[in-house]
C-alpha positions in Angstrom: 95.6 85.1 82.3 94.1 88.3 83.7 91.6 90.3 81.7 92.4 88.1 78.6 96.0 89.1 78.8 99.0 86.9 79.4 100.5 88.5 82.6 103.7 87.6 84.5 103.4 88.1 88.2 106.0 88.6 90.9 104.7 88.5 94.5 106.4 89.9 97.5 108.7 87.3 99.0 107.5 87.7 102.6 103.8 87.2 103.3 102.1 90.6 104.0 99.2 91.2 106.3 98.5 94.6 104.7 97.9 95.7 101.2 101.0 96.3 99.1 101.9 98.8 96.3 101.3 97.6 92.8 103.9 98.1 90.0 103.0 97.4 86.4 105.8 96.9 83.9 105.4 97.6 80.2 107.9 96.0 77.8 109.6 97.4 74.8 108.6 96.9 71.1 109.0 93.2 70.3 110.0 92.6 74.0 108.1 90.5 76.5 106.7 90.6 80.0 109.8 88.7 81.2 112.4 90.8 79.5 113.6 92.5 82.7 113.3 90.0 85.5 116.4 91.4 87.2 114.3 94.4 88.0 110.8 92.9 88.4 112.1 90.2 90.8 114.0 92.8 92.9 110.9 94.9 93.2 108.9 91.9 94.5 111.7 91.2 97.0 111.3 94.8 98.2 107.6 94.3 99.0 105.9 95.3 95.7 103.4 93.3 93.8 104.7 93.4 90.2 102.7 92.5 87.1 103.7 92.7 83.4 101.3 92.0 80.5 102.4 90.8 77.1 101.3 93.5 74.6 100.2 92.6 71.1 103.7 93.4 69.7 105.5 91.0 72.0 107.6 88.3 70.4 106.7 85.9 73.2 105.9 82.7 71.5 105.4 84.3 68.1 108.7 85.1 66.5 107.1 85.8 63.1 106.2 89.2 64.7 109.9 90.1 64.4 109.1 91.0 60.8 106.1 93.2 61.7 106.9 96.9 61.5 105.7 99.4 64.1 102.4 101.0 63.7 104.2 104.3 62.8 107.9 104.5 62.1 109.9 105.6 65.2 111.8 108.0 62.8 108.5 109.8 62.1 107.4 111.2 65.5 105.3 113.9 64.0 103.0 111.2 62.7 102.4 109.7 66.1 99.1 110.7 67.8 97.2 109.4 70.8 95.8 106.7 68.6 99.3 105.2 68.1 99.7 102.1 70.2 96.5 103.0 72.2 96.1 99.2 72.5 99.0 99.2 75.0 97.3 101.8 77.1 94.1 99.7 76.9 96.0 96.6 78.1 97.1 98.3 81.3 93.7 99.9 81.9 92.0 96.5 81.5 94.5 94.9 83.8 93.9 97.5 86.5 90.1 97.2 86.1 90.2 93.4 86.3 92.4 93.5 89.5 90.0 96.0 91.1 87.0 93.8 90.3 88.6 90.6 91.5 88.0 90.2 95.2 91.2 88.3 95.9 93.6 90.5 94.0 91.8 93.7 95.1 92.3 92.8 98.7 96.1 92.5 98.3 96.7 95.9 96.6 97.2 99.3 98.1 95.1 101.2 95.6 96.5 104.6 96.6 100.0 103.5 95.5 100.3 102.2 91.9 103.3 102.9 89.7 104.2 102.1 86.1 107.6 101.2 84.7 108.2 101.0 81.0 111.2 100.3 78.7 111.5 101.9 75.3 108.0 101.7 73.7 106.9 100.7 77.2 108.2 104.1 78.4 106.1 105.8 75.8 103.1 103.7 77.0 103.6 104.6 80.7 104.2 108.3 80.1 101.1 108.4 77.9 99.1 106.9 80.8 100.6 109.4 83.2 99.0 112.2 81.0 101.5 112.8 78.2 98.6 111.9 76.0 95.8 113.6 77.9 93.2 111.3 76.6 95.1 108.3 78.0 95.5 109.6 81.5 94.9 106.9 84.1 94.0 108.6 87.4 95.2 105.7 89.6 98.8 106.1 88.6 101.0 107.8 91.3 104.5 107.6 89.8 106.2 106.5 86.6 109.7 105.3 85.7 110.6 105.5 82.0 113.7 103.4 81.0 115.3 104.5 77.8 111.9 105.7 76.7 110.6 106.7 73.2 109.5 110.2 74.1 109.9 112.1 70.8 106.1 112.5 70.0 105.6 114.0 73.4 108.5 116.3 73.1 107.5 117.5 69.7 103.9 118.1 70.9 104.9 119.7 74.2 102.5 117.5 76.2 104.9 116.4 79.0 104.1 119.7 80.8 100.7 118.1 81.7 102.3 115.4 83.9 101.3 115.9 87.5 103.0 112.9 89.1 106.6 112.1 89.9 108.6 110.8 87.0 112.1 109.2 86.7 113.8 108.9 83.4 116.8 106.7 82.8 119.1 106.6 79.8 122.6 105.7 78.5 125.4 107.5 76.7 125.4 104.6 74.1 121.7 104.4 73.8 119.8 105.0 70.5 119.4 108.5 69.2 115.7 107.8 69.2 115.5 107.5 73.0 118.0 108.9 75.5 119.0 111.9 73.3 115.4 113.1 73.3 115.3 112.9 77.1 118.5 114.7 78.0 118.8 117.4 75.3 118.0 121.0 76.2 114.2 121.4 75.9 113.9 117.6 75.8 111.7 115.3 77.9 113.4 116.0 81.2 113.3 119.8 80.8 109.6 119.7 79.7 108.5 117.5 82.7 107.4 119.3 85.8 108.8 118.8 89.2 109.3 116.3 90.8 111.3 114.6 88.1 114.6 112.9 87.8 117.1 111.8 85.2 119.8 109.2 85.6 122.3 108.4 82.8 124.7 105.5 82.7 128.1 105.6 80.9 128.3 103.5 77.8 124.9 101.9 78.4 123.1 100.8 75.3 119.4 100.3 74.7 119.2 96.8 76.1 120.9 97.7 79.4 117.5 97.6 81.1 116.8 94.1 80.0 118.2 90.7 81.0 120.2 90.6 77.8 123.0 92.8 79.3 123.9 92.8 83.0 126.5 95.5 83.4 124.2 98.1 85.0 121.6 96.0 86.7 122.7 96.8 90.3 122.6 100.6 89.7 119.3 100.4 87.8 117.7 98.5 90.6 119.1 101.0 93.2 117.6 104.1 91.5 114.3 102.5 90.7 113.8 101.3 94.3 114.9 104.7 95.8 112.3 106.4 93.6 109.5 103.9 94.3 110.2 103.7 98.0 110.0 107.5 98.2 106.8 108.0 96.3 104.9 104.7 97.0 106.1 104.0 100.6 106.9 107.6 101.7 110.4 106.7 102.7 112.2 110.0 102.7 115.9 109.8 101.7 118.5 111.4 99.4 119.5 108.2 97.8 118.2 109.2 94.4 121.0 111.8 94.2 123.7 109.3 94.9 126.3 108.8 92.2 128.1 105.7 91.0 131.3 105.2 88.8 129.1 104.1 85.9 126.7 107.0 86.2 127.5 110.0 84.1 124.6 112.3 85.0 122.0 112.5 87.8 119.5 115.4 87.8 116.5 116.2 90.0 114.1 119.0 90.3 
């Protein structure tokens, strides 16, 4: 445990003399810290220290929570405020603070290069911490990847214009109308997000394509996430983010 949270950790495979970038993964509603190991493990193999806390809504070890409804219905985005799932933001802030105050962890982390990745409600969480909810803004965050994120409250409140760090969105053509459709539509999350921002869409990908439950798109998901993080956390300049694949229906950047 770290900061009272159950946290899964993936360390870089090769020993590093220097500090390494930190990536924190936020799971989806009723997901878990280990829901997307195909991605978290790949990030560690690329030289990132990866951590993922279990939020209070996680089903991990408590399947009775399957019957617990969300704080506010996903179909009622106008009722969401910066108080909705603030506990998730608090989890990540507590984790960062605990790592900073722990001599051993702190010495391993490159504190100028921290990114967040979130799936679904985790995407909502990470975007909120990036500044989509101004009261949540975590100043240490340098980049965010939002995978099939729940963005509707931000789109309806026009708060994404306040983001000032690089953002990558990923979605799928078979994804829920609550998530991808609000990212890609005209005037949606991608359009409202300032540059630099990216959008990658996978053909026929459903909502769980970014978890270990379905494996059809894992290679491409890893590819785009690593291209993005390597550019903004390791300063590796390349055009790989604009690369297309047969299973990719849309790639945008600005």
